[in-house]
C-alpha positions as CSV (number, residue, x, y, z in Angstrom):
1,M,138.2,-25.5,119.6
2,K,139.8,-29.0,119.5
3,N,142.9,-27.6,121.3
4,A,141.0,-26.2,124.4
5,V,139.5,-27.9,127.4
6,A,137.1,-26.3,129.9
7,L,137.2,-26.9,133.7
8,I,134.2,-25.7,135.5
9,L,134.7,-25.1,139.2
10,G,131.9,-26.5,141.4
11,G,132.5,-24.2,144.4
12,G,132.7,-25.0,148.0
13,R,129.9,-25.8,150.4
14,G,127.8,-22.8,149.2
15,T,126.7,-21.9,152.8
16,R,125.5,-18.4,151.7
17,L,123.0,-20.2,149.3
18,A,121.8,-22.5,152.1
19,P,119.3,-24.2,152.6
20,L,119.2,-24.7,148.8
21,T,122.7,-26.0,149.0
22,S,122.1,-28.1,152.1
23,I,121.1,-31.0,150.0
24,R,122.8,-30.4,146.7
25,S,125.9,-28.7,145.3
26,K,125.8,-25.2,144.1
27,P,125.9,-26.0,140.4
28,A,123.0,-28.3,140.8
29,V,120.6,-25.6,142.1
30,P,117.6,-25.3,139.8
31,V,117.2,-22.0,137.9
32,A,114.5,-20.6,135.6
33,G,112.0,-23.5,136.2
34,K,113.8,-26.1,134.2
35,Y,117.6,-25.7,134.2
36,R,120.3,-26.2,136.7
37,L,123.1,-23.6,137.2
38,I,125.6,-25.9,135.7
39,D,123.8,-25.7,132.3
40,I,124.8,-22.2,131.9
41,P,128.7,-22.7,131.7
42,I,128.3,-26.0,129.8
43,S,126.0,-24.4,127.3
44,N,128.4,-21.5,126.8
45,C,131.1,-24.1,126.2
46,L,129.1,-26.1,123.6
47,N,128.0,-22.8,121.9
48,S,131.6,-21.8,121.8
49,E,132.6,-25.2,120.1
50,I,134.4,-26.4,123.2
51,N,133.2,-29.9,123.9
52,K,135.9,-31.3,126.3
53,I,134.4,-30.3,129.8
54,Y,135.3,-31.3,133.3
55,V,133.2,-30.3,136.2
56,L,135.2,-30.1,139.6
57,T,133.1,-30.6,142.8
58,Q,133.4,-32.2,146.1
59,F,130.2,-31.5,148.2
60,L,126.8,-33.2,147.7
61,S,127.5,-34.1,144.1
62,V,125.0,-37.0,143.6
63,S,122.2,-34.8,142.0
64,L,124.8,-33.0,139.9
65,H,126.3,-36.2,138.7
66,S,122.8,-37.5,137.8
67,H,121.9,-34.4,135.9
68,I,125.2,-34.4,133.9
69,R,124.9,-38.1,133.1
70,N,121.2,-37.6,131.8
71,S,121.8,-34.4,130.0
72,Y,125.1,-34.5,128.0
73,T,125.8,-37.4,125.8
74,F,128.1,-37.2,122.8
75,D,128.4,-39.4,119.8
76,K,131.7,-41.4,119.5
77,F,133.0,-39.4,116.6
78,S,132.9,-36.0,118.2
79,G,135.4,-36.7,120.9
80,G,133.4,-34.6,123.3
81,F,132.4,-35.2,126.9
82,V,131.1,-33.6,130.2
83,E,132.8,-35.5,133.1
84,L,132.4,-34.9,136.8
85,L,135.6,-34.9,138.8
86,A,134.8,-35.2,142.5
87,A,137.3,-34.8,145.1
88,Q,139.1,-38.1,145.6
89,E,142.3,-39.6,146.7
90,T,144.8,-40.0,143.8
91,A,148.5,-40.7,143.5
92,G,150.2,-37.6,144.8
93,S,147.2,-35.7,145.7
94,G,146.7,-36.7,149.3
95,T,143.4,-37.3,151.1
96,D,142.5,-33.6,151.7
97,W,139.5,-31.9,150.2
98,Y,140.0,-29.1,147.6
99,Q,141.5,-26.3,149.6
100,G,140.6,-23.6,147.0
101,T,140.1,-23.0,143.2
102,A,143.8,-23.5,142.5
103,D,144.1,-26.5,144.6
104,A,141.2,-28.1,142.9
105,V,142.8,-27.7,139.6
106,R,146.2,-28.9,140.8
107,K,144.7,-32.1,142.0
108,N,143.2,-32.8,138.5
109,L,146.2,-31.8,136.3
110,I,146.4,-35.4,134.9
111,Y,143.1,-35.0,133.2
112,F,144.1,-32.1,130.8
113,N,147.9,-32.6,130.5
114,Q,147.4,-34.1,127.1
115,P,149.5,-33.3,123.9
116,D,146.4,-32.1,121.9
117,I,145.5,-29.4,124.5
118,D,147.0,-25.9,124.3
119,Y,144.5,-23.8,126.2
120,V,142.7,-24.4,129.5
121,V,139.5,-22.3,130.1
122,I,138.6,-22.1,133.8
123,L,135.0,-21.3,134.7
124,S,132.7,-21.0,137.6
125,G,129.8,-23.2,138.0
126,D,127.4,-20.7,139.8
127,Q,127.1,-17.7,137.4
128,L,124.3,-16.6,135.0
129,Y,125.6,-15.1,131.7
130,R,126.1,-15.7,128.1
131,M,129.6,-15.6,126.6
132,D,131.3,-16.9,123.4
133,Y,134.6,-18.3,124.8
134,Q,136.1,-18.3,121.2
135,D,136.2,-14.4,121.5
136,L,138.0,-14.8,124.8
137,I,140.6,-17.3,123.3
138,A,141.0,-15.0,120.4
139,T,141.9,-12.1,122.7
140,H,144.3,-14.4,124.4
141,V,146.0,-15.5,121.1
142,K,146.1,-11.9,119.6
143,T,147.8,-10.5,122.7
144,G,150.3,-13.3,123.1
145,A,149.0,-13.7,126.6
146,D,150.2,-16.4,129.0
147,V,147.0,-15.8,131.0
148,T,143.9,-14.0,130.1
149,I,141.3,-12.8,132.6
150,S,137.8,-11.9,131.6
151,C,136.7,-8.7,133.3
152,M,133.8,-6.2,133.4
153,P,133.6,-2.6,134.4
154,V,132.1,-2.0,137.9
155,S,131.7,0.9,140.3
156,R,134.0,1.6,143.1
157,E,131.3,0.4,145.6
158,D,130.8,-2.8,143.7
159,A,134.5,-3.4,143.4
160,K,134.7,-4.3,147.0
161,G,133.3,-7.7,146.3
162,F,135.7,-8.6,143.5
163,G,139.2,-9.1,142.4
164,V,140.2,-5.9,140.8
165,M,142.9,-5.2,138.2
166,Q,145.1,-2.3,137.3
167,L,146.2,-2.2,133.6
168,E,148.9,-0.8,131.5
169,D,147.7,1.0,128.3
170,S,148.4,-2.1,126.2
171,G,145.8,-4.0,128.4
172,R,148.5,-6.0,130.3
173,V,147.7,-6.5,134.0
174,K,150.2,-4.9,136.4
175,G,148.2,-4.9,139.6
176,F,145.7,-7.1,141.3
177,V,143.9,-6.6,144.5
178,E,141.4,-9.1,145.9
179,K,138.2,-7.4,147.2
180,P,139.7,-3.9,148.0
181,Q,137.8,-2.3,150.9
182,T,139.3,1.1,151.2
183,D,139.4,4.1,148.9
184,A,143.2,3.9,149.0
185,E,143.2,0.3,147.9
186,I,140.8,0.9,145.1
187,D,142.8,3.9,143.9
188,T,145.7,1.6,143.4
189,V,143.8,-0.5,140.8
190,R,141.7,2.3,139.2
191,T,141.2,2.2,135.5
192,D,140.6,5.4,133.5
193,P,137.0,5.3,132.1
194,D,138.4,6.9,128.9
195,W,140.5,3.8,128.4
196,I,137.6,1.6,128.9
197,A,135.7,3.6,126.4
198,S,138.5,3.2,123.9
199,R,138.0,-0.5,124.0
200,G,134.3,0.1,122.7
201,I,132.5,-0.1,126.1
202,D,130.6,2.7,127.7
203,S,132.2,2.9,131.1
204,K,129.2,4.8,132.5
205,G,131.5,6.3,135.1
206,R,132.6,2.9,136.2
207,D,136.4,3.1,137.0
208,C,137.3,-0.5,138.1
209,L,137.7,-3.7,136.1
210,A,136.6,-6.7,138.1
211,S,137.6,-10.3,137.5
212,M,134.6,-12.5,136.5
213,G,136.3,-15.7,137.6
214,I,136.7,-16.7,134.0
215,Y,140.3,-17.4,132.8
216,V,142.3,-18.8,129.9
217,F,145.7,-20.3,130.7
218,N,148.3,-21.7,128.3
219,K,148.4,-25.2,129.4
220,E,152.1,-25.5,130.0
221,L,152.2,-22.5,132.2
222,L,149.2,-23.6,134.3
223,I,150.8,-27.1,134.9
224,D,154.3,-25.4,135.7
225,M,152.7,-22.9,138.1
226,L,150.7,-25.3,140.0
227,S,153.1,-28.2,140.1
228,D,155.9,-25.9,141.5
229,S,153.8,-24.1,144.3
230,E,151.4,-24.7,147.0
231,Y,149.1,-22.0,145.9
232,T,145.3,-22.7,146.8
233,D,143.5,-19.7,145.3
234,F,143.8,-18.1,141.9
235,G,142.7,-14.6,143.0
236,K,144.5,-14.3,146.3
237,E,147.8,-16.1,145.3
238,V,148.1,-17.2,141.6
239,F,147.5,-13.9,139.9
240,P,149.3,-11.4,142.2
241,D,152.4,-13.6,141.5
242,T,151.9,-14.4,137.9
243,I,151.5,-10.7,136.8
244,K,155.0,-10.0,138.0
245,T,156.5,-12.7,135.6
246,H,154.2,-13.3,132.8
247,N,152.0,-11.6,130.2
248,V,148.6,-11.5,131.9
249,Q,146.0,-9.8,129.6
250,T,142.3,-8.8,130.0
251,H,139.3,-9.6,127.9
252,L,136.6,-7.0,128.5
253,F,132.9,-8.0,128.7
254,D,129.9,-5.8,129.3
255,G,127.0,-8.1,129.0
256,Y,124.7,-9.4,131.6
257,W,126.5,-11.4,134.3
258,E,125.3,-12.4,137.8
259,D,127.2,-14.3,140.5
260,I,124.5,-16.6,142.1
261,G,126.2,-16.7,145.5
262,T,123.4,-15.9,147.9
263,I,119.6,-16.5,148.4
264,K,118.9,-12.8,147.5
265,S,121.0,-13.0,144.3
266,F,119.4,-16.3,143.3
267,Y,115.8,-14.9,144.1
268,D,116.4,-11.6,142.2
269,A,118.0,-13.2,139.2
270,N,115.2,-15.8,138.8
271,L,112.4,-13.2,139.0
272,N,114.2,-11.0,136.5
273,L,114.2,-13.8,134.0
274,A,110.3,-13.7,134.2
275,S,110.2,-10.0,133.6
276,P,109.2,-8.7,130.1
277,D,112.3,-6.6,130.2
278,A,114.6,-9.4,131.4
279,E,118.2,-8.5,131.3
280,F,119.2,-12.0,130.5
281,E,117.3,-13.5,127.4
282,L,116.6,-17.2,127.8
283,I,115.6,-17.3,124.1
284,S,118.6,-17.4,121.8
285,I,118.7,-19.0,118.4
286,D,122.6,-19.0,118.2
287,H,123.3,-19.5,121.8
288,P,120.6,-21.8,123.5
289,I,120.7,-23.1,127.0
290,Y,120.9,-26.9,127.1
291,T,119.6,-29.1,129.7
292,R,118.0,-32.6,130.2
293,S,115.4,-33.7,127.8
294,R,112.5,-34.8,129.9
295,F,109.7,-35.5,127.3
296,L,107.1,-33.8,129.4
297,P,103.6,-32.8,128.1
298,P,102.8,-29.1,127.6
299,T,101.4,-27.2,130.7
300,Q,97.7,-27.3,131.0
301,M,95.9,-24.3,132.3
302,S,92.2,-23.8,132.9
303,G,90.8,-20.3,133.7
304,A,94.0,-19.1,135.3
305,R,95.4,-15.6,135.2
306,I,99.1,-15.4,134.6
307,K,101.3,-12.3,134.3
308,N,105.1,-11.8,133.9
309,S,105.9,-15.4,134.8
310,L,107.8,-18.4,133.4
311,I,105.8,-21.7,133.5
312,A,107.8,-24.8,132.8
313,D,106.6,-28.1,131.2
314,G,104.3,-30.6,132.6
315,C,102.4,-28.4,135.0
316,S,98.6,-28.3,135.8
317,I,97.2,-25.0,136.8
318,E,93.6,-25.1,137.8
319,E,90.7,-22.6,137.6
320,G,91.0,-19.3,139.5
321,A,94.7,-19.5,140.1
322,V,96.6,-16.2,139.9
323,I,100.3,-16.2,139.1
324,E,102.3,-12.9,138.8
325,N,106.1,-12.3,138.6
326,S,106.9,-15.9,139.4
327,I,108.7,-19.0,138.2
328,I,106.8,-22.2,138.2
329,G,109.0,-25.3,137.8
330,L,108.6,-28.6,136.2
331,R,105.4,-30.8,137.0
332,T,103.9,-28.2,139.5
333,I,100.4,-28.9,140.4
334,V,98.5,-25.6,141.2
335,G,95.0,-26.0,142.7
336,K,91.9,-23.8,142.3
337,N,92.1,-20.2,143.5
338,V,95.8,-20.4,144.5
339,T,97.6,-17.1,144.5
340,I,101.3,-17.0,143.7
341,K,103.2,-13.8,143.4
342,N,106.9,-12.9,143.4
343,S,107.8,-16.4,144.1
344,I,110.0,-19.4,142.8
345,I,108.2,-22.7,142.8
346,M,110.7,-25.4,141.9
347,G,108.1,-28.1,141.1
348,A,108.5,-31.9,141.4
349,A,111.2,-34.4,140.3
350,D,108.5,-36.8,139.1
351,Y,104.6,-37.2,138.9
352,E,102.9,-38.8,141.8
353,R,102.1,-42.5,141.0
354,E,99.7,-43.0,143.8
355,Y,97.5,-40.7,145.8
356,N,97.5,-42.3,149.1
357,D,98.7,-39.2,151.0
358,E,96.2,-36.8,152.4
359,I,98.2,-33.8,150.9
360,P,99.4,-34.6,147.3
361,L,102.3,-33.1,145.6
362,G,101.8,-29.5,144.5
363,I,100.0,-26.6,146.0
364,G,96.4,-27.0,147.5
365,E,93.5,-24.7,146.7
366,D,93.1,-21.2,148.2
367,T,96.8,-21.1,149.3
368,L,98.6,-17.8,149.1
369,I,102.4,-17.6,148.4
370,D,104.1,-14.3,148.0
371,G,107.8,-13.5,148.0
372,A,108.9,-17.1,148.7
373,I,111.0,-20.0,147.4
374,I,109.3,-23.5,147.4
375,D,112.0,-26.2,146.9
376,L,111.3,-29.4,145.0
377,D,108.7,-32.1,145.9
378,C,106.8,-30.1,148.5
379,R,103.2,-30.9,149.5
380,I,101.5,-27.7,150.3
381,G,98.0,-28.2,151.8
382,K,94.9,-25.9,151.4
383,N,94.5,-22.4,152.7
384,V,98.3,-22.2,153.5
385,K,99.8,-18.7,153.8
386,I,103.5,-18.2,153.0
387,I,104.3,-14.5,152.8
388,G,107.8,-13.0,152.7
389,N,108.6,-9.8,154.7
390,V,111.8,-7.8,154.2
391,D,111.7,-6.9,158.0
392,Q,111.6,-10.6,159.1
393,P,115.1,-11.6,160.6
394,D,117.0,-14.6,159.3
395,S,116.0,-17.9,161.0
396,D,118.0,-20.9,162.0
397,V,119.4,-22.6,158.8
398,E,118.8,-25.9,160.3
399,H,115.0,-25.5,160.6
400,P,113.3,-28.6,159.2
401,V,110.5,-26.8,157.4
402,C,111.2,-23.2,156.5
403,V,114.4,-21.0,156.5
404,V,114.1,-17.2,156.2
405,R,117.1,-15.5,154.4
406,D,116.9,-11.7,153.5
407,G,113.2,-11.7,154.3
408,I,112.6,-14.5,151.8
409,P,111.1,-17.7,153.2
410,I,112.4,-21.0,151.8
411,I,110.3,-24.0,152.2
412,I,112.7,-27.0,152.5
413,K,112.7,-29.9,149.8
414,K,110.0,-32.5,150.4
415,T,108.3,-30.6,153.1
416,I,104.6,-31.2,153.9
417,L,102.5,-28.3,155.1
418,E,99.2,-29.1,156.6
419,D,95.9,-27.3,155.6
420,G,95.8,-23.9,157.1
421,W,99.5,-23.6,157.9
422,N,100.6,-20.0,158.3
423,L,104.2,-18.9,158.1
424,N,103.7,-16.1,160.7
425,E,102.6,-18.5,163.2
426,V,105.7,-20.7,162.8
427,I,108.7,-18.5,162.2
């Protein structure tokens, strides 16, 4: 797809995903033990033969920039690239931060306003899914669309969290409501389940079509639209206006798709990946997920019992350890008789070169972790207890050691927990 360019929106501050986003941007959040969220849309692009990719971000982008630089390198003959566009002062852009999705694109028009580009694919950097964007562009071309919105059928209740579209029989969008909250609002954008079924998708009673935040624009229209307006958001401003004057079409999708916007959605999506019946398959011959090549050794295990879990490269798991329904990230050291259940252990950014600290990187022997998230480079002592509790109220997001969200304790990156530390005695 030499005539298409992809723009991946890195999102705002990601406050709902704090404290994981207190030190990194949303697209840089680790997922499945060895990837970053940004690897998902980039891999979808590369598997769709789109190799001109820009990532737009503005908050805490250092680790994201490092990951992209170390992961995606193209030979000089391919013409491909993945480039990070952080918010900056440019001629005519002013000094403001990005004010929304449309504003972020407006401030970077110069990068894709090129004669060899016909289509601009706009994506989100915090979603977990697998899609061939060639099919999306094919729908766009076939219908003669000016804009195409990828959408999926959802229930009326789920529709309250999305931008929902009303369609003509041809598939052209004639109505758009951002996050409708009442039955009356939802009725205005309802889609007949029989119409959805006629497009080869089992509606399963779902009668709303929700925007996935995945769009294709004709380049010239996108440039004209953003240059001649002060719109800041696609869902709230651009689409309600565009459907009145242009041919806006839909591309239906009914595969696995998850918006990783909260700690609970992040936690559930990760643990689902470890399930033997995972809704999203990490293994795919034709559509692999790419990430940084780290050249780590295989994980070494000795007398451990592991069930329904993902273990990344370079780990050491000692005798008597029990790991169930969990994600174990890169370079994790698990001591003797440690029990880890229903948890996400993000691992370590590097191996420890010297062992001068009383508590080494990793998880000390006889520790119990259940229903928790342990961020990178934590030092967990011996006999530590970290147990989640759905009835536990949310804690202060600024707590220096542990933050609780939706009953899930998150141990802050680079935290040191002394021997015998007990969550119930601290939070």
